[in-house]
All heavy atoms as an XYZ file, in Angstrom:
757
protein
N    -143.748    -78.703     86.395
C    -142.510    -79.523     86.484
C    -142.904    -80.814     87.153
O    -143.739    -80.939     87.955
C    -141.578    -78.823     87.390
C    -141.086    -77.477     86.799
S    -139.926    -76.678     88.080
C    -138.381    -77.519     87.702
N    -142.025    -81.869     86.696
C    -142.336    -83.103     87.358
C    -141.160    -83.282     88.452
O    -140.292    -82.377     88.703
C    -142.285    -84.259     86.366
C    -140.913    -84.370     85.611
O    -139.756    -84.071     85.998
N    -141.011    -84.855     84.318
N    -141.216    -84.379     89.177
C    -140.284    -84.443     90.470
C    -138.862    -84.665     89.994
O    -137.950    -83.845     90.616
C    -140.787    -85.747     91.189
C    -139.937    -85.929     92.429
C    -139.159    -86.928     92.820
C    -139.787    -84.849     93.487
N    -138.536    -86.583     94.065
C    -138.935    -85.437     94.447
C    -140.272    -83.659     93.654
C    -138.528    -84.821     95.669
C    -139.900    -82.885     94.908
C    -139.041    -83.571     95.838
N    -138.424    -85.427     88.964
C    -137.108    -85.460     88.557
C    -136.579    -83.998     88.135
O    -135.346    -83.605     88.474
C    -136.920    -86.386     87.336
C    -138.143    -87.179     87.599
C    -139.211    -86.311     88.249
N    -137.256    -83.153     87.596
C    -136.902    -81.821     87.152
C    -136.763    -80.991     88.341
O    -135.828    -80.137     88.509
C    -137.997    -81.120     86.230
C    -138.124    -81.742     84.903
C    -139.277    -81.349     84.078
O    -140.280    -80.919     84.665
O    -139.185    -81.254     82.865
N    -137.590    -81.051     89.309
C    -137.451    -80.313     90.552
C    -136.150    -80.793     91.400
O    -135.635    -79.900     91.740
C    -138.789    -80.487     91.399
C    -139.915    -79.792     90.734
C    -138.692    -79.856     92.814
C    -141.267    -80.115     91.370
N    -136.044    -82.006     91.391
C    -134.800    -82.439     92.237
C    -133.519    -81.880     91.439
O    -132.631    -81.548     92.211
C    -134.826    -83.920     92.131
C    -135.776    -84.608     93.019
C    -135.702    -86.150     93.125
N    -134.432    -86.348     93.861
C    -133.568    -87.315     93.530
N    -133.774    -88.169     92.492
N    -132.586    -87.556     94.378
N    -133.474    -81.880     90.246
C    -132.359    -81.344     89.477
C    -132.167    -79.965     89.654
O    -131.106    -79.437     89.906
C    -132.373    -81.661     88.024
C    -131.038    -81.364     87.273
C    -131.457    -81.764     85.778
C    -130.154    -81.461     84.953
N    -130.249    -81.805     83.493
N    -133.254    -79.160     89.730
C    -133.121    -77.646     89.806
C    -132.997    -77.141     91.279
O    -132.384    -76.186     91.547
C    -134.555    -77.139     89.303
C    -134.447    -75.577     89.156
C    -135.758    -75.174     88.297
N    -135.516    -73.770     88.028
C    -136.305    -73.054     87.220
N    -137.371    -73.637     86.828
N    -136.057    -71.818     86.979
N    -133.407    -77.949     92.241
C    -133.281    -77.636     93.774
C    -132.654    -78.784     94.380
O    -133.419    -79.333     95.311
C    -134.651    -77.209     94.253
C    -135.544    -76.180     93.514
C    -136.493    -76.596     92.589
C    -135.282    -74.814     93.809
C    -137.178    -75.563     91.932
C    -135.891    -73.887     93.009
C    -136.864    -74.236     92.094
O    -137.538    -73.233     91.480
N    -131.274    -79.081     94.233
C    -130.782    -80.162     94.951
C    -130.729    -79.857     96.464
O    -130.272    -78.758     96.899
C    -129.374    -80.209     94.303
C    -129.116    -78.768     93.695
C    -130.399    -78.306     93.329
N    -130.923    -80.972     97.186
C    -130.766    -80.952     98.702
C    -131.646    -79.744     99.305
O    -130.983    -79.071    100.160
C    -129.322    -80.896     99.060
C    -129.128    -81.558    100.435
O    -129.886    -82.484    100.836
N    -128.156    -81.000    101.085
N    -132.825    -79.572     98.893
C    -133.549    -78.472     99.452
C    -134.943    -79.089     99.828
O    -135.417    -80.120     99.410
C    -133.897    -77.385     98.428
C    -132.651    -76.706     97.884
C    -132.296    -75.564     98.855
C    -131.207    -74.800     98.207
N    -130.646    -73.732     98.952
N    -135.733    -78.343    100.718
C    -137.011    -78.630    101.044
C    -137.871    -77.729    100.077
O    -137.514    -76.535    100.063
C    -137.461    -78.309    102.485
C    -136.621    -79.122    103.432
C    -138.981    -78.539    102.749
C    -136.684    -78.685    104.881
N    -138.747    -78.403     99.342
C    -139.470    -77.529     98.383
C    -141.008    -77.572     98.810
O    -141.521    -78.661     99.200
C    -139.417    -78.051     96.917
C    -137.951    -77.673     96.433
C    -139.724    -79.520     96.719
N    -141.621    -76.441     98.708
C    -143.031    -76.325     98.817
C    -143.673    -76.318     97.439
O    -143.380    -75.458     96.586
C    -143.400    -74.971     99.511
C    -144.882    -74.640     99.694
C    -145.645    -75.550    100.461
C    -144.995    -73.235    100.327
N    -144.533    -77.184     97.214
C    -145.130    -77.420     95.829
C    -146.621    -77.312     95.928
O    -147.329    -77.770     96.826
C    -144.654    -78.763     95.209
C    -143.147    -78.699     94.999
C    -145.101    -80.058     95.890
N    -147.227    -76.964     94.781
C    -148.581    -77.104     94.606
C    -148.859    -78.114     93.572
O    -148.290    -78.132     92.404
C    -149.199    -75.684     94.096
C    -150.689    -75.915     93.783
C    -151.282    -74.708     93.210
O    -150.506    -73.684     92.880
O    -152.561    -74.852     92.845
N    -149.547    -79.131     93.782
C    -149.926    -80.161     92.844
C    -150.840    -79.613     91.701
O    -151.809    -79.093     92.063
C    -150.680    -81.473     93.532
N    -150.461    -79.987     90.580
C    -151.206    -79.459     89.420
C    -151.873    -80.565     88.580
O    -153.101    -80.534     88.326
C    -150.349    -78.665     88.398
C    -149.850    -77.381     88.916
C    -150.917    -76.468     89.157
N    -150.525    -75.183     89.677
C    -150.389    -74.137     88.990
N    -150.639    -74.065     87.757
N    -149.965    -73.038     89.560
N    -151.295    -81.610     88.357
C    -151.802    -82.769     87.693
C    -151.649    -83.984     88.634
O    -150.489    -84.432     88.959
C    -151.102    -83.141     86.429
O    -151.137    -81.989     85.523
C    -151.866    -84.349     85.549
N    -152.870    -84.420     89.103
C    -152.955    -85.517     90.070
C    -154.015    -86.552     89.849
O    -155.007    -86.227     89.196
C    -153.296    -84.881     91.516
C    -153.173    -85.930     92.627
C    -152.271    -83.706     91.798
N    -153.638    -87.754     90.123
C    -154.726    -88.780     90.078
C    -154.490    -89.876     91.143
O    -153.500    -89.892     91.774
C    -154.612    -89.482     88.647
C    -153.338    -90.208     88.350
C    -153.351    -91.645     88.656
C    -152.342    -89.796     87.734
C    -152.281    -92.403     88.380
C    -151.155    -90.413     87.510
C    -151.137    -91.700     87.754
O    -149.976    -92.545     87.506
N    -155.596    -90.686     91.358
C    -155.549    -91.719     92.409
C    -155.186    -93.023     91.743
O    -155.616    -93.297     90.665
C    -156.980    -91.851     93.088
C    -157.374    -90.692     94.019
C    -158.845    -90.990     94.484
C    -156.467    -90.708     95.182
N    -154.216    -93.693     92.490
C    -153.954    -95.141     91.926
C    -154.009    -96.048     93.397
O    -152.954    -95.928     94.094
C    -152.525    -95.071     91.337
C    -152.119    -96.479     90.861
C    -150.805    -96.347     90.078
C    -150.467    -97.700     89.547
N    -149.132    -97.612     88.801
N    -155.084    -96.777     93.451
C    -155.337    -97.497     94.753
C    -155.424    -96.430     95.858
O    -156.257    -95.514     95.879
N    -154.541    -96.714     96.933
C    -154.542    -95.663     98.071
C    -153.485    -94.706     97.888
O    -153.070    -94.177     99.079
C    -154.535    -96.488     99.349
C    -153.134    -97.097     99.546
O    -152.489    -97.417     98.632
N    -152.580    -97.255    100.783
N    -152.935    -94.381     96.806
C    -151.900    -93.346     96.607
C    -152.438    -92.193     95.781
O    -153.231    -92.377     94.859
C    -150.700    -94.045     95.778
C    -150.116    -95.159     96.560
C    -148.799    -94.798     96.931
C    -148.096    -95.984     97.513
N    -147.458    -95.735     98.720
N    -151.852    -91.146     96.100
C    -152.170    -89.813     95.338
C    -150.918    -89.780     94.408
O    -149.816    -89.527     94.924
C    -152.290    -88.738     96.161
C    -152.956    -87.550     95.743
C    -154.417    -87.442     96.221
N    -154.947    -86.179     95.761
C    -155.798    -86.104     94.769
N    -156.180    -87.032     94.088
N    -156.108    -84.793     94.413
N    -151.032    -89.823     93.142
C    -149.847    -89.741     92.220
C    -149.849    -88.265     91.690
O    -150.789    -87.837     90.954
C    -149.894    -90.741     91.017
C    -148.699    -90.616     90.195
C    -149.969    -92.186     91.623
N    -148.746    -87.565     91.897
C    -148.602    -86.215     91.451
C    -147.619    -86.285     90.232
O    -146.478    -86.497     90.236
C    -147.938    -85.371     92.557
C    -148.911    -85.415     93.833
C    -147.933    -83.744     92.019
C    -148.147    -84.794     94.970
N    -148.199    -86.005     89.078
C    -147.410    -86.039     87.827
C    -146.744    -84.635     87.630
O    -145.596    -84.506     87.212
C    -148.283    -86.273     86.705
C    -148.755    -87.727     86.546
C    -149.529    -88.101     85.453
O    -150.195    -87.209     84.795
O    -149.489    -89.206     84.903
N    -147.519    -83.554     87.803
C    -147.050    -82.167     87.497
C    -147.280    -81.299     88.849
O    -148.252    -81.420     89.391
C    -147.695    -81.495     86.338
C    -147.388    -82.147     84.988
C    -145.925    -81.852     84.594
O    -145.390    -80.718     84.718
O    -145.348    -82.876     84.045
N    -146.338    -80.479     89.111
C    -146.370    -79.595     90.250
C    -145.712    -78.274     90.040
O    -144.784    -78.330     89.073
C    -145.877    -80.278     91.533
C    -144.471    -80.852     91.438
S    -144.188    -82.021     92.790
C    -144.345    -83.576     91.887
N    -146.019    -77.286     90.751
C    -145.449    -76.004     90.629
C    -144.748    -75.684     91.942
O    -145.231    -75.835     93.004
C    -146.491    -75.019     90.419
S    -146.003    -73.332     90.381
N    -143.464    -75.332     91.898
C    -142.615    -74.908     93.097
C    -143.117    -73.521     93.464
O    -142.873    -72.530     92.776
C    -141.069    -74.997     92.823
C    -140.434    -74.704     93.974
C    -140.786    -76.567     92.402
N    -143.541    -73.447     94.742
C    -143.844    -72.137     95.355
C    -142.703    -71.622     96.220
O    -142.607    -70.396     96.447
C    -145.125    -72.297     96.185
C    -146.431    -72.875     95.607
C    -147.438    -73.014     96.610
C    -146.829    -71.822     94.470
N    -141.714    -72.417     96.569
C    -140.650    -71.916     97.320
C    -139.641    -73.147     97.721
O    -140.077    -74.253     97.594
N    -138.355    -72.760     97.832
C    -137.411    -73.835     98.389
C    -136.646    -73.153     99.521
O    -136.428    -72.081     99.713
C    -136.492    -74.104     97.204
C    -135.519    -72.904     96.762
O    -134.470    -72.768     97.420
N    -136.007    -72.172     95.906
N    -136.341    -74.232    100.511
C    -135.839    -73.766    101.799
C    -134.753    -74.698    102.257
O    -134.607    -75.802    101.845
C    -137.064    -73.866    102.802
C    -138.238    -73.156    102.338
C    -139.210    -73.754    101.665
C    -138.405    -71.756    102.431
C    -140.337    -73.096    101.037
C    -139.392    -71.011    101.887
C    -140.395    -71.763    101.174
O    -141.492    -71.038    100.771
N    -133.840    -74.065    103.152
C    -132.777    -74.783    103.747
C    -133.102    -75.727    104.963
O    -132.525    -76.726    105.074
C    -131.621    -73.817    104.170
C    -131.150    -73.047    102.974
C    -130.096    -73.839    102.259
O    -129.520    -74.808    102.601
O    -130.004    -73.614    100.980
N    -134.137    -75.208    105.674
C    -134.469    -75.828    106.942
C    -136.047    -76.055    107.040
O    -136.734    -75.376    106.473
C    -133.740    -75.252    108.166
C    -134.402    -73.725    108.330
O    -135.636    -73.647    108.692
N    -133.507    -72.836    108.209
N    -136.395    -76.965    107.865
C    -137.694    -77.362    108.053
C    -138.558    -76.165    108.820
O    -139.776    -76.055    108.533
C    -137.971    -78.588    108.953
O    -137.256    -78.551    110.110
N    -137.893    -75.484    109.597
C    -138.698    -74.386    110.413
C    -139.190    -73.304    109.263
O    -140.304    -72.872    109.246
C    -137.809    -73.674    111.387
C    -138.449    -72.506    112.073
C    -137.674    -71.916    113.114
N    -137.777    -72.983    114.329
C    -137.060    -72.899    115.307
N    -136.071    -72.030    115.441
N    -137.138    -73.827    116.286
N    -138.231    -73.011    108.501
C    -138.481    -72.163    107.364
C    -139.641    -72.531    106.433
O    -140.555    -71.865    106.078
C    -137.165    -71.765    106.544
C    -136.964    -70.500    105.934
C    -135.581    -70.394    105.260
O    -134.825    -71.408    105.402
O    -135.381    -69.631    104.438
N    -139.446    -73.800    106.063
C    -140.330    -74.425    105.112
C    -141.814    -74.474    105.685
O    -142.796    -74.243    105.143
C    -139.832    -75.768    104.710
N    -141.846    -74.997    106.962
C    -143.218    -75.119    107.638
C    -143.747    -73.707    107.809
O    -145.041    -73.601    107.555
C    -142.970    -75.784    109.043
C    -144.223    -76.137    109.626
C    -144.628    -75.443    110.896
C    -145.281    -76.864    109.265
N    -146.010    -76.050    111.244
C    -146.331    -76.899    110.223
C    -145.491    -77.633    108.032
C    -147.565    -77.495    110.042
C    -146.688    -78.330    107.966
C    -147.779    -78.192    108.933
N    -142.988    -72.657    108.113
C    -143.564    -71.356    108.288
C    -144.132    -70.896    106.869
O    -145.344    -70.346    106.804
C    -142.463    -70.349    108.696
O    -143.060    -69.059    108.826
N    -143.518    -71.122    105.853
C    -143.954    -70.680    104.477
C    -145.204    -71.606    104.137
O    -146.171    -71.011    103.457
C    -142.989    -70.945    103.445
N    -145.256    -72.813    104.517
C    -146.423    -73.649    104.208
C    -147.644    -73.135    104.867
O    -148.645    -73.055    104.266
C    -146.126    -75.069    104.656
C    -147.278    -76.019    104.559
C    -147.622    -76.751    103.260
C    -148.223    -76.174    105.629
C    -148.600    -77.571    103.274
C    -149.287    -77.026    105.467
C    -149.514    -77.617    104.348
O    -150.605    -78.449    104.123
N    -147.477    -72.737    106.119
C    -148.765    -72.209    106.851
C    -149.240    -71.024    106.172
O    -150.403    -70.772    106.151
C    -148.348    -71.980    108.363
C    -148.202    -73.410    109.122
C    -147.959    -73.121    110.587
C    -146.607    -72.593    110.887
N    -146.409    -72.613    112.292
N    -148.302    -70.118    105.695
C    -148.638    -68.773    105.096
C    -149.432    -69.126    103.769
O    -150.526    -68.629    103.515
C    -147.573    -68.008    104.944
C    -146.904    -67.268    106.124
C    -145.714    -66.423    105.788
C    -145.209    -66.019    107.225
N    -143.834    -65.350    106.999
N    -148.810    -70.052    103.020
C    -149.509    -70.267    101.756
C    -150.760    -71.070    101.996
O    -151.796    -70.908    101.204
C    -148.559    -71.210    100.763
C    -147.651    -70.338     99.946
C    -146.305    -70.098    100.426
C    -148.031    -69.901     98.816
C    -145.499    -69.488     99.563
C    -147.176    -69.106     97.971
C    -145.834    -68.981     98.431
N    -150.773    -71.930    102.901
C    -152.158    -72.639    103.268
C    -153.202    -71.676    103.627
O    -154.445    -71.887    103.256
C    -151.906    -73.700    104.410
C    -153.132    -74.376    105.027
C    -153.869    -75.259    103.917
N    -153.153    -76.144    103.308
C    -153.442    -76.693    102.036
N    -154.479    -76.102    101.342
N    -152.766    -77.489    101.366
N    -152.933    -70.732    104.392
C    -153.831    -69.722    104.784
C    -154.432    -68.899    103.479
O    -155.601    -68.670    103.345
C    -153.259    -68.691    105.671
C    -154.184    -67.520    106.253
C    -155.294    -67.814    107.065
C    -154.253    -66.359    105.761
C    -156.224    -66.998    107.562
C    -155.142    -65.360    106.152
C    -156.011    -65.781    107.009
N    -153.580    -68.612    102.624
C    -153.931    -67.906    101.451
C    -154.624    -68.700    100.372
O    -155.538    -68.297     99.684
C    -152.625    -67.190    100.719
C    -152.022    -66.107    101.586
C    -150.934    -65.614    100.827
C    -150.160    -64.629    101.652
N    -148.827    -64.192    101.011
N    -154.021    -69.950    100.206
C    -154.628    -70.884     99.180
C    -155.165    -72.090     99.765
O    -154.778    -73.309     99.405
C    -153.202    -71.228     98.281
C    -152.504    -70.075     97.689
C    -151.188    -70.651     97.085
C    -153.291    -69.418     96.654
N    -156.125    -71.992    100.567
C    -156.626    -73.014    101.252
C    -157.321    -74.197    100.524
O    -157.357    -75.349    100.815
C    -157.723    -72.634    102.341
O    -158.739    -71.902    101.753
N    -157.767    -73.878     99.249
C    -158.321    -74.781     98.385
C    -157.419    -75.604     97.525
O    -157.739    -76.519     96.852
C    -159.536    -74.111     97.399
N    -156.051    -75.141     97.625
C    -155.085    -75.838     96.739
C    -154.440    -76.941     97.433
O    -154.417    -77.120     98.629
C    -154.080    -74.731     96.345
C    -154.774    -73.530     95.697
C    -154.476    -73.545     94.216
N    -155.215    -72.415     93.666
C    -154.383    -71.418     93.272
N    -153.105    -71.348     93.365
N    -155.063    -70.314     92.583
N    -153.910    -77.889     96.649
C    -153.229    -79.021     97.082
C    -151.715    -78.727     97.387
O    -151.035    -78.704     96.451
C    -153.415    -80.127     96.209
C    -153.103    -81.585     96.788
C    -153.649    -82.661     95.975
O    -154.550    -82.509     95.041
O    -153.161    -83.763     96.050
N    -151.288    -78.541     98.540
C    -149.882    -78.185     98.799
C    -149.163    -79.207     99.648
O    -149.725    -79.894    100.436
C    -149.781    -76.730     99.695
C    -150.621    -75.542     99.140
C    -150.457    -74.513    100.036
C    -149.990    -75.146     97.729
N    -147.865    -79.355     99.266
C    -147.057    -80.412     99.889
C    -145.554    -79.843    100.181
O    -145.093    -78.891     99.436
C    -146.857    -81.587     99.062
C    -148.138    -82.328     98.785
C    -148.790    -82.104     97.666
C    -148.619    -83.261     99.787
C    -150.031    -82.790     97.418
C    -149.822    -83.874     99.505
C    -150.486    -83.643     98.306
O    -151.651    -84.314     98.053
N    -144.913    -80.412    101.173
C    -143.541    -80.033    101.473
C    -142.783    -81.433    101.204
O    -143.197    -82.465    101.810
C    -143.241    -79.539    102.908
C    -143.726    -78.274    103.272
C    -143.571    -78.026    104.798
C    -142.830    -77.135    102.533
N    -141.723    -81.386    100.342
C    -140.975    -82.620    100.121
C    -139.495    -82.195    100.162
O    -139.065    -80.949     99.788
C    -141.240    -83.162     98.582
C    -142.594    -83.682     98.475
C    -143.434    -83.005     97.492
C    -143.179    -84.612     99.169
C    -144.809    -83.501     97.252
C    -144.441    -85.151     98.886
C    -145.236    -84.480     98.005
N    -138.617    -83.175    100.352
C    -137.146    -82.884    100.355
C    -136.595    -83.551     99.161
O    -137.009    -84.662     98.790
C    -136.477    -83.474    101.740
C    -135.147    -82.832    101.756
N    -134.029    -83.236    101.055
C    -134.674    -82.013    102.661
C    -132.930    -82.572    101.396
N    -133.216    -81.740    102.319
N    -135.799    -82.793     98.384
C    -135.308    -83.248     97.106
C    -134.263    -84.355     97.143
O    -133.834    -84.835     96.141
C    -134.802    -82.056     96.263
O    -133.817    -81.371     96.944
C    -135.891    -81.109     95.972
N    -133.956    -84.704     98.368
C    -132.936    -85.788     98.473
C    -133.703    -87.137     98.129
O    -132.966    -88.122     97.944
C    -132.278    -85.955     99.801
O    -133.197    -86.110    100.904
N    -135.026    -87.120     98.159
C    -135.795    -88.475     97.912
C    -135.914    -88.564     96.405
O    -136.321    -87.714     95.692
C    -137.129    -88.238     98.510
C    -137.060    -88.142    100.020
O    -136.656    -89.003    100.710
N    -137.522    -87.001    100.526
N    -135.539    -89.805     96.000
C    -135.663    -90.060     94.507
C    -137.082    -90.091     93.980
O    -137.287    -89.828     92.823
C    -135.099    -91.460     94.277
N    -138.014    -90.491     94.957
C    -139.528    -90.420     94.468
C    -140.261    -89.933     95.736
O    -139.788    -89.941     96.817
C    -140.040    -91.818     94.069
C    -139.910    -92.926     95.080
C    -140.352    -94.208     94.559
O    -140.171    -94.530     93.290
N    -140.848    -94.924     95.430
N    -141.447    -89.507     95.383
C    -142.405    -89.100     96.435
C    -143.730    -89.929     96.473
O    -144.161    -90.398     95.380
C    -142.834    -87.463     96.241
C    -143.332    -87.342     94.830
C    -141.579    -86.674     96.617
C    -143.789    -85.952     94.659
N    -144.031    -90.308     97.617
C    -145.208    -91.092     97.851
C    -146.305    -90.404     98.677
O    -145.849    -89.887     99.743
C    -144.846    -92.446     98.639
C    -144.079    -93.301     97.817
O    -144.400    -93.472     96.461
O    -143.016    -93.852     98.329
N    -147.491    -90.324     98.252
C    -148.406    -89.577     99.113
C    -149.540    -90.717     99.207
O    -150.312    -90.999     98.264
C    -149.070    -88.355     98.364
C    -150.190    -87.791     99.081
C    -147.984    -87.425     98.045
N    -149.643    -91.201    100.544
C    -150.617    -92.252    100.790
C    -151.944    -91.598    101.399
O    -151.781    -90.674    101.987
C    -150.075    -93.091    101.949
C    -148.956    -94.060    101.463
O    -148.879    -94.238    100.155
O    -148.112    -94.552    102.236
N    -153.024    -92.190    101.046
C    -154.250    -91.678    101.549
C    -154.774    -92.667    102.636
O    -154.968    -93.921    102.359
C    -155.358    -91.512    100.438
C    -154.982    -90.414     99.451
C    -156.741    -91.159    101.098
C    -155.811    -90.246     98.349
N    -154.996    -92.221    103.788
C    -155.439    -93.091    104.934
C    -156.927    -92.838    105.125
O    -157.325    -91.723    105.385
C    -154.633    -92.918    106.184
C    -153.089    -93.006    106.026
C    -152.446    -92.626    107.354
C    -152.769    -94.331    105.635
N    -157.751    -93.908    105.092
C    -159.203    -93.648    105.316
C    -159.434    -94.134    106.797
O    -159.170    -95.325    107.232
C    -159.933    -94.662    104.328
C    -159.793    -94.079    103.011
C    -158.897    -94.797    101.986
C    -160.568    -93.054    102.442
C    -158.747    -94.264    100.791
C    -160.527    -92.603    101.120
C    -159.542    -93.221    100.255
N    -159.985    -93.304    107.560
C    -160.263    -93.450    108.913
C    -161.782    -93.186    108.995
O    -162.300    -92.091    108.401
C    -159.427    -92.605    109.893
C    -159.851    -92.928    111.324
C    -157.977    -92.906    109.699
N    -162.533    -93.857    109.858
C    -164.009    -93.601    109.866
C    -164.373    -92.086    110.029
O    -163.778    -91.527    110.923
C    -164.545    -94.277    111.196
C    -166.035    -94.219    111.198
C    -166.575    -95.076    112.394
C    -167.977    -94.963    112.497
N    -168.584    -95.514    113.600
N    -165.059    -91.551    109.094
C    -165.587    -90.117    109.085
C    -164.416    -89.113    108.811
O    -164.436    -87.950    109.263
C    -166.298    -89.640    110.380
C    -167.553    -90.643    110.563
O    -168.238    -90.876    109.478
N    -167.936    -90.952    111.757
N    -163.243    -89.637    108.397
C    -162.093    -88.846    108.253
C    -161.099    -89.257    107.122
O    -160.995    -90.484    107.062
C    -161.373    -88.655    109.494
C    -160.153    -87.758    109.638
C    -160.421    -86.356    109.662
C    -158.913    -88.212    109.679
C    -159.320    -85.521    109.758
C    -157.792    -87.377    109.705
C    -158.041    -86.097    109.807
O    -156.911    -85.141    109.926
N    -160.633    -88.388    106.321
C    -159.770    -88.944    105.346
C    -158.367    -88.009    105.756
O    -158.433    -86.770    105.712
C    -160.103    -88.620    103.873
C    -161.417    -89.404    103.507
C    -159.034    -88.982    102.911
C    -161.989    -89.124    102.213
N    -157.265    -88.787    105.735
C    -156.041    -88.080    105.923
C    -155.021    -88.383    104.801
O    -154.864    -89.554    104.411
C    -155.420    -88.607    107.320
C    -154.118    -87.997    107.613
C    -153.583    -88.528    108.916
C    -152.200    -87.913    109.224
N    -151.689    -88.296    110.536
N    -154.371    -87.422    104.370
C    -153.372    -87.572    103.356
C    -152.048    -87.682    104.003
O    -151.673    -86.695    104.694
C    -153.433    -86.483    102.162
C    -154.690    -86.566    101.600
C    -152.243    -86.677    101.307
C    -155.029    -85.514    100.503
N    -151.297    -88.635    103.782
C    -149.985    -88.898    104.429
C    -148.849    -88.947    103.331
O    -149.015    -89.620    102.379
C    -149.976    -90.190    105.215
C    -148.695    -90.512    105.894
C    -148.779    -91.903    106.472
C    -147.510    -92.358    106.940
N    -147.450    -93.846    107.332
N    -147.843    -88.083    103.554
C    -146.727    -87.986    102.750
C    -145.563    -88.832    103.152
O    -145.301    -88.850    104.418
C    -146.216    -86.717    102.329
O    -145.865    -86.023    103.470
C    -147.281    -85.822    101.637
N    -144.947    -89.609    102.451
C    -143.747    -90.379    102.845
C    -142.587    -89.889    101.965
O    -142.566    -90.014    100.762
C    -143.918    -91.790    102.588
C    -145.033    -92.417    103.467
C    -145.258    -93.858    103.223
O    -144.786    -94.395    102.207
N    -145.931    -94.527    104.050
N    -141.642    -89.270    102.560
C    -140.412    -88.759    101.821
C    -139.179    -88.834    102.667
O    -139.260    -89.162    103.766
C    -140.697    -87.550    101.045
C    -141.029    -86.498    102.040
O    -141.521    -86.666    103.166
N    -141.007    -85.221    101.518
């Protein structure tokens, strides 16, 4: 699914997604297709689910986003000897 489809299907929810089709554009990670692993009412519930999925699927690219955001931005920050992926939503 793409982000507009997810927003329509899960209005005003926090969604846990796995990025499926992704590419780099400058310092941004652009997610074209993603799979919804869960949807949640509150951040505590969402974060708990994220940690469980992260433990099971450590090699996968997982994100939490709120569907009230019209678009999602995933910035990549480069720090000496460390790469951090930062989401803005």
